C-alpha positions, 0 to 999 in steps of 0.5 A, a space after each residue: 679770849 686770847 688763844 693762849 688763855 685756858 679755862 677749867 672744864 664742867 663736871 659733865 665736860 670732864 666726864 666726856 673728856 675721860 670717855 673719850 680718852 677712854 675709847 677714842 673715836 666713839 660716836 656716842 656723844 656726837 650730837 647732830 642735825 640732818 635736813 633735806 632741803 628742797 629748792 635753789 640753795 646758795 652754797 656761798 651764802 651757807 658756807 659764809 652763815 656757818 663762818 659767822 656762827 663759829 665766830 660768834 660761838 666760842 664753843 664752836 671753836 674751842 679745843 681741850 688739851 690737858 696738863 699732866 692729865 688735867 684737862 683745860 679748854 681753849 678758845 681758838 681764833 676764828 677760821 672758816 668751817 669747812 662744808 664738805 660738799 658731794 655731788 651724789 646726783 649721778 649715783 645709782 641710788 643717790 638717797 642710799 648714797 647720802 644716808 651712807 655719807 650721813 652715817 660716815 659724817 656722824 661717826 667719824 671721830 673728832 680730835 678734842 686736842 685739835 678742836 674746832 668740833 663741828 663738821 658740816 656735810 652738803 649733799 647734792 642729790 639733784 639740781 634743786 634737792 640737797 642733804 645737809 648735815 651738821 655734826 658736833 661734839 656733845 663736849 661743846 654743845 647740846 640739843 638746844 645748842 643744835 636749834 639755836 645754831 640752826 635758826 642763826 645759820 637760817 638767819 644768816 642765810 637770809 641777810 639777818 645778823 642774830 644776836 650776840 650771846 650776852 654770856 660767854 660760855 667759859 665764864 659759865 664753866 668757871 662759875 659752874 665749877 666754884 659753885 656749891 650745889 645744894 642737892 647733894 644730900 638729897 640725891 644721896 638719899 634717893 639713889 642710895 643703892 641705886 638698882 641695876 636695870 636688869 633687862 633680859 639681853 640677847 648677847 653678853 654684855 661687853 666689857 666696855 660699853 659701846 654705842 652701836 644702836 637701832 631704832 624702833 618707831 611708833 606713830 599715833 594719830 592725833 586722837 591718841 594724842 588728844 587722849 593723852 592731854 585728857 588723861 593729864 588733866 583727869 590725872 592732874 599731871 603733865 604728859 611727861 609724867 603720864 609717858 614716863 610712868 608708862 615707860 617705866 612700867 614697860 620696862 619693869 614688865 620686861 625686867 620683872 623688877 619694881 625698883 629701877 631709875 630713869 635718866 631724863 635731860 634738863 635743859 640747865 639753862 635756868 638764867 634767860 641770858 644763856 639761852 642764846 649761848 652756844 654750849 654743853 649746859 643740859 644735864 641729867 635728872 635721875 627719876 627713881 621709880 616706885 612700882 611696889 605694891 598693889 597700886 593703880 596707875 593713878 597712884 604710880 603717876 602721883 609717885 612720879 609727880 613727887 620724884 620728878 618735883 623734887 629732883 627737878 628742884 635739886 637739879 644743880 648737881 651733876 650725877 658725876 659728882 653724885 657718883 663720886 659722892 655715893 662711892 658706887 662701883 666703877 663699871 665701864 660697861 654701863 652708866 652707874 646710875 641709869 641704863 634707860 632715859 626718856 625725853 619728852 620734845 614739846 617743841 618742834 625740832 627745827 632740824 628736822 621739820 619743814 621750815 621757811 627759815 632758808 628763805 624760800 627753800 623747804 626742809 624736811 626730815 632725812 634719815 641720819 641712818 644708824 644711831 648712836 647710844 649712851 644707855 642700854 635703851 632710850 625713848 624719845 617722844 615727840 608731841 606735834 601739833 596733831 600726832 605723837 611720834 615715839 622712837 625707842 633707841 637700843 643697843 644693838 650689842 646687846 638686844 635684837 631688834 624684836 626685844 627692841 619692838 616687844 618694849 615698844 609694843 608693852 609701852 603702846 598696849 598699856 598706853 591704850 590701856 590706860 587712857 581708856 581707864 587711868 584708874 586701872 590696878 597695875 596688876 591688871 594692866 595688860 601683860 599677854 593677849 588670849 593667843 599668847 597665853 595659850 601658846 605660853 602654857 603650851 610651851 610650859 606643858 611637857 610632853 606625857 609622861 610615859 606609863 611607868 613601873 615603880 622603880 624598886 620594881 624595875 631594879 629588882 627585874 634587872 636583878 632577876 634578868 642579870 644577876 651576874 651583871 657588874 652593877 657596882 665598881 669601887 677601885 678594885 671591887 665589884 658587886 653583881 646584881 645579885 650580891 647587891 640585892 642580896 646585901 640590901 636585903 639582909 640589911 633591911 632585915 636588920 632594919 626590921 629587926 631593929 623595929 623599923 616600921 615600913 613609912 618611916 624615914 631612916 638616916 643613912 650615915 655610911 662613907 662613899 662605896 658600894 656600902 652606901 648604895 647598899 644601905 640606900 636600897 635596903 632603906 627602900 625594901 623595908 619601905 621607908 625613905 632614906 636621909 643621907 647624913 655625911 659622916 664627915 659633916 660637923 657633928 652639930 649639924 648631923 644631930 640637927 638634921 637627924 632631929 629634924 627628920 625625926 628618923 626611926 634609926 640610923 644606919 652607920 658603917 658600925 650597924 644600925 643605931 636608934 633614932 627618935 623616940 617619936 619617929 617621922 610618919 612619911 608614907 611612900 617617902 623616896 628620900 629627904 635632902 637639906 637645902 640651905 635656909 634663909 631664916 638660918 635653920 636648913 629646909 628639909 625636902 621631902 621627895 616622894 616615891 612617885 615623883 622619883 618613879 617618874 623622874 627616873 623613867 624620863 631620864 632612863 629613856 631620854 639618856 638612852 641608858 642601857 647595860 652596856 653604859 658605865 656611869 660615874 657616881 660623882 654627887 654626894 648623896 647629900 645632893 639630888 644628883 646622886 638619885 640620877 646617877 645611880 637609880 636609872 643605871 640600876 633600874 636600866 642594868 648598867 654599871 655604876 662606877 663609884 669614887 670611894 675618895 670623892 670628886 677629886 679622884 675624877 680626872 684619874 678615873 677618866 684617864 684610867 677608864 676608857 669604858 666610862 660612857 655617861 657622866 653627870 657633873 656640876 657645871 663649874 666642875 666640868 669647866 674647870 675639868 676642861 684644862 685638866 683632863 688631857 683625854 676623855 674616855 674613848 667611850 664617853 658618849 653623854 655629859 650632863 651639866 647642871 647646878 649653875 649658869 654654863 658658860 658659852 665660851 666652855 661649850 665652844 672649847 668642848 666642841 672644838 674638841 669633841 663637836 658632836 661625838 659626845 652628847 652635851 645636855 644642860 639640865 635645871 631643877 631644884 631639889 624641891 622639884 626632883 632633881 631636874 625639871 627642864 633639859 636641853 641638848 647644847 649645841 653650836 648655836 650655844 657658843 655664841 649665846 647665853 646657853 639655855 636650861 631647856 624646856 619642861 620634862 614629861 609630865 612637868 608644867 613650867 611658867 614664867 610669872 610676874 610678881 603678881 602671878 601673871 604669865 610674862 610674855 616671851 622675852 620678858 624676866 619672871 620667876 620660874 614656877 613649876 607644877 606637875 610630876 616631880 614636885 616634892 611633898 613640901 618641907 618636913 615639919 615646916 608647914 608654913 613655908 610649904 604652904 608659902 612656897 608651894 600654892 595652889 596652881 592657877 593655870 592647872 591641877 595640883 600645887 605650884 612651886 614658886 623656884 625664886 629663879 628669874 628665867 624668860 622664854 627665849 623668842 627665836 626659840 621655845 627654850 627657857 633661858 636663866 637670868 638669875 635670882 629674884 632674892 639673895 640666894 647664892 649659888 657657889 660651885 653649884 650648890 645652893 646657899 642662903 646667905 641668911 643660914 650662913 650669917 645666922 651661924 657666923 653671928 651665933 659666935 659671941 664675938 661677932 656682932 654684924 654679918 654678911 655673906 656674898 659670892 665673889 666668883 666660886 668663892 664664898 666670903 663672910 664679913 663680920 664686925 667684933 673683937 674676933 679673928 678670921 680663923 676663929 670665926 672659920 673654926 666656929 662656922 665649920 663646926 656648925 656648917 657643911 664645908 661648902 657653906 662655910 665662908 672660905 675667906 672671912 674678913 673682919 671689919 670695924 662696922 658694916 657699910 649700911 645705905 641710907 635705909 639702914 640696910 647692909 650696902 652689900 656693893 660697899 663691902 671692900 675687896 675680898 682680902 685675907 686677914 693678916 692673922 694668916 700671915 702670922 708664921 710666914 716663911 719665904 719659899 726656900 726651893 724653886 719648887 716652893 717658888 713655883 708652887 707659891 706663884 700658882 697659889 698667889 695666882 689663883 687665891 685672893 692673897 698677894 704672897 703665900 709662904 711655906 707653911 700656908 695651906 691652899 684650903 685655909 687660904 680659900 682654895 677648894 676643889 675646883 681651884 684645885 683643878 686649876 692648880 694641877 692644870 697651871 702645873 701642867 702648863 708651866 712645867 709639863 707635869 701631871 700630878 693627881 689632884 689628890 696630890 694637893 689634898 693630901 699634902 696642901 701646903 706650899 711646901 708639902 705640894 712642893 715636895 710631891 712636885 720635886 718628887 714626881 720631876 725626879 721620876 720623871 727625869 729618870 725617864 729623860 735623856 740628859 738633854 731633856 732632863 736639863 730642860 725640864 730642870 730650867 722650866 721648873 726653875 723658871 716656872 713661878 709667875 
């Protein structure tokens, strides 16, 4: 072929060409062979052998250019292949020097456009000892090619003439591009909605895939190899099928998944004529492993055999084509179809084992240094004549060596068990030994509970000891302990007069403020449990909750209202809170007095609360965090600082009250406040976080400003576990890793279990299950659901609650780390949301056919079908759901995308957009201030433009984004507005008017020069 002729690339080559453009110099796709040669080496013969090889094989002298971004490959004229020679014999440690040079040779970038993508290094260690390293870019060769090259180099070295290839690679590439694969429909079915292998990472995943690797080796003697061969005969499978099934099981045990994919290479040389061609023929098959059900290992091998045979019969589809066909999200941080690979080497690797090919020289393996990886993990198994070697390569930017060793240990333990009993049931295969089991139970058991006094008695004792101390501060109002207790007593008498008897439930529908705290305390003094009913809830929702709880009465701002004709009897109940329900009906969680007594006793001690503390009461009483703020404070004589205007008034309160000592905030809100609050209260000593995963970068920002002056505590706990169940202090180490959720509190037992209820080893993912003190009594009126979620504890007395949260014990520190959910439950701004509940309400609209609800960041998004408008659907949902459960954005589609199995394909839902109906009355911003505000709205909301009449909250805004609006305004024009200004005037025009007024007031206090600069900034402030 003349050098001017150009050929097309195969799909696989196109992918590697693109990846090289995306990340130039990445060595993940460099393939190499490295051998130690002992004996007298003839340098001239070796150099001539490489020259012969590059003349014989066009791929070794091919370059890759492009025309307007379209790549082509072009064979260049033969030229000498430089052999980089280095004499290391005088180095202090020739072996170490050689390893460093080999690593450099392998990692050095290739220039695909220049071509000649082969690099050879010859390193002299002594007169009769050399290291030979050959590196080729994968775009021109594969593993088969490297073995072919090595064999032909040795033949040329001995004076033989290797056979010339009968087929040109460019002809193969052209034929491949024109051929229509027959397996596309098959693969589209097998890999519909492909799972993502979710191994617990030791470090955050970089946004773009990296290739720095590490390797763990395991060697198995001949008797193990013979046992493998015997087991394959018994199971009627190949060694590959047995070993890849074990690998899948090990991955499943570490990830907690029973549906995963593994990539496995195939030679791609289905024509014998191709066996003598140096080129990139190999491909990848994707095996989808189904590990579900109560099955035996034999059953899994049968599934693997079927999966492999079907995949092998449809190997003519490059997975690059498949990725496009499936329309998978383009994620530069990982492979779209698989994140783990498995390779079985059943033939001798001539580049790394003894051979007489060099005419008397002895060749043996040489350490090629740090490996480069293409996936998260990769296992290579070499079957030798009388041994089996396993190499597990892992991405060092994701995993610690201990994690890789744990995976290799899992594989080893499973191998020995299966070889002893191929019919063992999967749920009986080893997870932990007796010593590890005992250690996990010890780690999962919190300290003993301190002897406690009932909470109500502690509050009464505080009243008696300090009657004139301030219990509540609400704006300008102050309520003493004596007045609090007296008011609660008087209201309790009113309840008794209304016929409320001890052991009943009482609804409390009172606005934020001192009267609300008095009402809650009054319910307890009657001997009842309270049921918070936010007055701002939709009437239909509030009525449904009242009916479900069957309250004896309802306390309102106007007095006592009658309740159910047959009220619920719930002796010793502290409260009932409603959480989102997956079936469409909210769940009423009943928490007992003793559970709350235990928890508040721990909090008062652990947080070192005293009468000197001023604790902000931030949470609404419909959320269990209110109990962490209110009751430990009143039990220890502190002052509870109320927010009558709700969370939006917190920044102003923090600025105005330097005596605040304790804050208990949702994690997302605290992170948003980092950009909003210019100065935190001088007396602040403790911040308690909870509700969702805290971000390491936020902790770093916090510590840059406060170091260890203010204690930062991360907590975790579902409503069913009485506020929180685990906690830990956050420090400097948590700025560099996923911050943990801590260890169990006093009296709490925490287990990390697999789907069969077995303890999983440290580092492995599993479901967090809780037992011991603090468990709720169950779900009011939902016996079957209670029995499903609150099962007998297999490791101790009492019941155990399955949280549905996916966690792991860290290996390097005995703390729990939150990894996500085992189901579809969402967390939006710290609130549990079951998509099923919201979807049931959306489809309850007569014009809605189907619905799907997802979270995009901290925004709840609903997708619906039917002849309806987005505003109409949101308005309907708002009449039945709390504000936090109403989707901020509703997208109307002709139909919902489905997987081939008929399920809604959540990953195929279109990106968040705002319906055009929200733009019907669009009016362009008219003033500089409106342009500024509209620009900020557009930056923070999923919209392309904002008009003068557009409402921040109607467009999907919420309280957390409101804090960012204020922060953005401060950064742009150095203006501080209270967050409530946006709540009071949420349109572009309204908020812009507030901005103008504030600027005018500010300018009145400035010099003429300062005023001119401020006005200029405001006029140029729009992004």
